[in-house]
Jmol script that loads the backbone (N, CA, C; Angstrom):
load data "model"
ATOM      1  N   MET A   1       0.844  -1.208   0.000  1.00  0.00           N
ATOM      2  CA  MET A   1       0.000   0.000   0.000  1.00  0.00           C
ATOM      3  C   MET A   1       0.876   1.253   0.000  1.00  0.00           C
ATOM      4  N   LEU A   2       0.566   2.169  -0.874  1.00  0.00           N
ATOM      5  CA  LEU A   2       1.317   3.419  -0.907  1.00  0.00           C
ATOM      6  C   LEU A   2       0.950   4.288   0.284  1.00  0.00           C
ATOM      7  N   ALA A   3       1.889   5.108   0.710  1.00  0.00           N
ATOM      8  CA  ALA A   3       1.680   5.944   1.889  1.00  0.00           C
ATOM      9  C   ALA A   3       0.553   6.947   1.668  1.00  0.00           C
ATOM     10  N   ASN A   4       0.384   7.357   0.418  1.00  0.00           N
ATOM     11  CA  ASN A   4      -0.632   8.365   0.143  1.00  0.00           C
ATOM     12  C   ASN A   4      -1.938   7.741  -0.352  1.00  0.00           C
ATOM     13  N   THR A   5      -2.020   6.411  -0.257  1.00  0.00           N
ATOM     14  CA  THR A   5      -3.242   5.735  -0.682  1.00  0.00           C
ATOM     15  C   THR A   5      -4.240   5.726   0.463  1.00  0.00           C
ATOM     16  N   CYS A   6      -5.471   6.051   0.151  1.00  0.00           N
ATOM     17  CA  CYS A   6      -6.496   6.105   1.183  1.00  0.00           C
ATOM     18  C   CYS A   6      -7.479   4.963   0.982  1.00  0.00           C
ATOM     19  N   VAL A   7      -7.692   4.200   2.008  1.00  0.00           N
ATOM     20  CA  VAL A   7      -8.618   3.083   1.934  1.00  0.00           C
ATOM     21  C   VAL A   7      -9.838   3.389   2.785  1.00  0.00           C
ATOM     22  N   ASP A   8     -11.004   3.183   2.208  1.00  0.00           N
ATOM     23  CA  ASP A   8     -12.246   3.431   2.924  1.00  0.00           C
ATOM     24  C   ASP A   8     -12.421   2.356   3.982  1.00  0.00           C
ATOM     25  N   ILE A   9     -12.346   2.750   5.251  1.00  0.00           N
ATOM     26  CA  ILE A   9     -12.460   1.789   6.340  1.00  0.00           C
ATOM     27  C   ILE A   9     -13.884   1.772   6.884  1.00  0.00           C
ATOM     28  N   VAL A  10     -14.363   2.922   7.307  1.00  0.00           N
ATOM     29  CA  VAL A  10     -15.694   3.006   7.897  1.00  0.00           C
ATOM     30  C   VAL A  10     -16.425   4.212   7.341  1.00  0.00           C
ATOM     31  N   ASN A  11     -17.678   4.014   6.989  1.00  0.00           N
ATOM     32  CA  ASN A  11     -18.487   5.111   6.473  1.00  0.00           C
ATOM     33  C   ASN A  11     -19.485   5.518   7.547  1.00  0.00           C
ATOM     34  N   HIS A  12     -19.326   6.728   8.079  1.00  0.00           N
ATOM     35  CA  HIS A  12     -20.212   7.213   9.130  1.00  0.00           C
ATOM     36  C   HIS A  12     -21.207   8.209   8.566  1.00  0.00           C
ATOM     37  N   ASN A  13     -22.444   8.109   9.010  1.00  0.00           N
ATOM     38  CA  ASN A  13     -23.430   9.121   8.665  1.00  0.00           C
ATOM     39  C   ASN A  13     -23.596  10.044   9.860  1.00  0.00           C
ATOM     40  N   THR A  14     -23.245  11.306   9.689  1.00  0.00           N
ATOM     41  CA  THR A  14     -23.318  12.253  10.792  1.00  0.00           C
ATOM     42  C   THR A  14     -24.731  12.795  10.929  1.00  0.00           C
ATOM     43  N   PRO A  15     -25.101  13.288  12.118  1.00  0.00           N
ATOM     44  CA  PRO A  15     -26.439  13.836  12.356  1.00  0.00           C
ATOM     45  C   PRO A  15     -26.784  14.955  11.382  1.00  0.00           C
ATOM     46  N   SER A  16     -25.777  15.659  10.896  1.00  0.00           N
ATOM     47  CA  SER A  16     -26.035  16.774   9.986  1.00  0.00           C
ATOM     48  C   SER A  16     -26.295  16.276   8.566  1.00  0.00           C
ATOM     49  N   GLY A  17     -26.101  14.977   8.339  1.00  0.00           N
ATOM     50  CA  GLY A  17     -26.349  14.413   7.024  1.00  0.00           C
ATOM     51  C   GLY A  17     -25.093  14.332   6.185  1.00  0.00           C
ATOM     52  N   ALA A  18     -23.992  14.873   6.713  1.00  0.00           N
ATOM     53  CA  ALA A  18     -22.726  14.814   5.983  1.00  0.00           C
ATOM     54  C   ALA A  18     -22.133  13.414   6.118  1.00  0.00           C
ATOM     55  N   ARG A  19     -21.280  13.060   5.191  1.00  0.00           N
ATOM     56  CA  ARG A  19     -20.694  11.734   5.211  1.00  0.00           C
ATOM     57  C   ARG A  19     -19.258  11.804   5.713  1.00  0.00           C
ATOM     58  N   LEU A  20     -18.982  11.128   6.812  1.00  0.00           N
ATOM     59  CA  LEU A  20     -17.621  11.100   7.356  1.00  0.00           C
ATOM     60  C   LEU A  20     -17.050   9.705   7.181  1.00  0.00           C
ATOM     61  N   ILE A  21     -15.932   9.617   6.497  1.00  0.00           N
ATOM     62  CA  ILE A  21     -15.323   8.317   6.241  1.00  0.00           C
ATOM     63  C   ILE A  21     -13.974   8.236   6.942  1.00  0.00           C
ATOM     64  N   ILE A  22     -13.725   7.106   7.561  1.00  0.00           N
ATOM     65  CA  ILE A  22     -12.424   6.889   8.178  1.00  0.00           C
ATOM     66  C   ILE A  22     -11.495   6.302   7.123  1.00  0.00           C
ATOM     67  N   TYR A  23     -10.413   6.998   6.844  1.00  0.00           N
ATOM     68  CA  TYR A  23      -9.441   6.517   5.863  1.00  0.00           C
ATOM     69  C   TYR A  23      -8.169   6.076   6.557  1.00  0.00           C
ATOM     70  N   GLU A  24      -7.533   5.070   5.995  1.00  0.00           N
ATOM     71  CA  GLU A  24      -6.222   4.693   6.497  1.00  0.00           C
ATOM     72  C   GLU A  24      -5.216   5.125   5.448  1.00  0.00           C
ATOM     73  N   CYS A  25      -4.479   6.191   5.737  1.00  0.00           N
ATOM     74  CA  CYS A  25      -3.596   6.784   4.733  1.00  0.00           C
ATOM     75  C   CYS A  25      -2.130   6.507   5.027  1.00  0.00           C
ATOM     76  N   THR A  26      -1.765   6.379   6.290  1.00  0.00           N
ATOM     77  CA  THR A  26      -0.350   6.215   6.629  1.00  0.00           C
ATOM     78  C   THR A  26      -0.152   5.060   7.607  1.00  0.00           C
ATOM     79  N   GLY A  27      -1.046   4.082   7.590  1.00  0.00           N
ATOM     80  CA  GLY A  27      -0.920   2.951   8.492  1.00  0.00           C
ATOM     81  C   GLY A  27      -1.780   3.120   9.731  1.00  0.00           C
ATOM     82  N   ASN A  28      -2.240   4.346   9.985  1.00  0.00           N
ATOM     83  CA  ASN A  28      -3.117   4.610  11.115  1.00  0.00           C
ATOM     84  C   ASN A  28      -4.431   5.160  10.599  1.00  0.00           C
ATOM     85  N   PRO A  29      -5.561   4.750  11.201  1.00  0.00           N
ATOM     86  CA  PRO A  29      -6.853   5.252  10.753  1.00  0.00           C
ATOM     87  C   PRO A  29      -6.985   6.735  11.023  1.00  0.00           C
ATOM     88  N   ASN A  30      -7.307   7.501   9.984  1.00  0.00           N
ATOM     89  CA  ASN A  30      -7.439   8.943  10.127  1.00  0.00           C
ATOM     90  C   ASN A  30      -8.811   9.378   9.665  1.00  0.00           C
ATOM     91  N   PRO A  31      -9.581  10.024  10.541  1.00  0.00           N
ATOM     92  CA  PRO A  31     -10.890  10.514  10.128  1.00  0.00           C
ATOM     93  C   PRO A  31     -10.748  11.712   9.203  1.00  0.00           C
ATOM     94  N   LYS A  32     -11.314  11.621   8.024  1.00  0.00           N
ATOM     95  CA  LYS A  32     -11.272  12.746   7.088  1.00  0.00           C
ATOM     96  C   LYS A  32     -12.617  12.830   6.394  1.00  0.00           C
ATOM     97  N   TRP A  33     -12.987  14.024   5.975  1.00  0.00           N
ATOM     98  CA  TRP A  33     -14.206  14.162   5.197  1.00  0.00           C
ATOM     99  C   TRP A  33     -13.961  13.579   3.823  1.00  0.00           C
ATOM    100  N   ASP A  34     -14.993  12.939   3.265  1.00  0.00           N
ATOM    101  CA  ASP A  34     -14.831  12.221   2.004  1.00  0.00           C
ATOM    102  C   ASP A  34     -14.388  13.127   0.859  1.00  0.00           C
ATOM    103  N   SER A  35     -14.529  14.436   1.021  1.00  0.00           N
ATOM    104  CA  SER A  35     -14.141  15.366  -0.042  1.00  0.00           C
ATOM    105  C   SER A  35     -12.633  15.626  -0.029  1.00  0.00           C
ATOM    106  N   ARG A  36     -11.956  15.212   1.032  1.00  0.00           N
ATOM    107  CA  ARG A  36     -10.527  15.501   1.153  1.00  0.00           C
ATOM    108  C   ARG A  36      -9.655  14.362   0.648  1.00  0.00           C
ATOM    109  N   CYS A  37     -10.155  13.157   0.771  1.00  0.00           N
ATOM    110  CA  CYS A  37      -9.330  12.020   0.405  1.00  0.00           C
ATOM    111  C   CYS A  37     -10.171  11.014  -0.366  1.00  0.00           C
ATOM    112  N   PRO A  38     -10.022  10.942  -1.682  1.00  0.00           N
ATOM    113  CA  PRO A  38     -10.853  10.086  -2.517  1.00  0.00           C
ATOM    114  C   PRO A  38     -10.652   8.604  -2.209  1.00  0.00           C
ATOM    115  N   SER A  39     -11.714   7.854  -2.272  1.00  0.00           N
ATOM    116  CA  SER A  39     -11.631   6.424  -2.025  1.00  0.00           C
ATOM    117  C   SER A  39     -11.006   5.725  -3.221  1.00  0.00           C
ATOM    118  N   VAL A  40     -10.274   4.669  -2.970  1.00  0.00           N
ATOM    119  CA  VAL A  40      -9.652   3.934  -4.061  1.00  0.00           C
ATOM    120  C   VAL A  40     -10.545   2.782  -4.502  1.00  0.00           C
ATOM    121  N   ALA A  41     -11.751   2.723  -3.950  1.00  0.00           N
ATOM    122  CA  ALA A  41     -12.699   1.671  -4.308  1.00  0.00           C
ATOM    123  C   ALA A  41     -13.252   1.976  -5.686  1.00  0.00           C
TER     124      ALA A  41
END
end "model"
wireframe off; spacefill off
backbone 0.3
color backbone group
């Protein structure tokens, strides 16, 4: 896996209706908004 590759781990639906996805970008799970780090799926 490349260091800058983001894998969709968990897809959260927030109360505001926004989509928050947990990405693993550097070996550790990092919460980022889906607009910041595109899924490789």
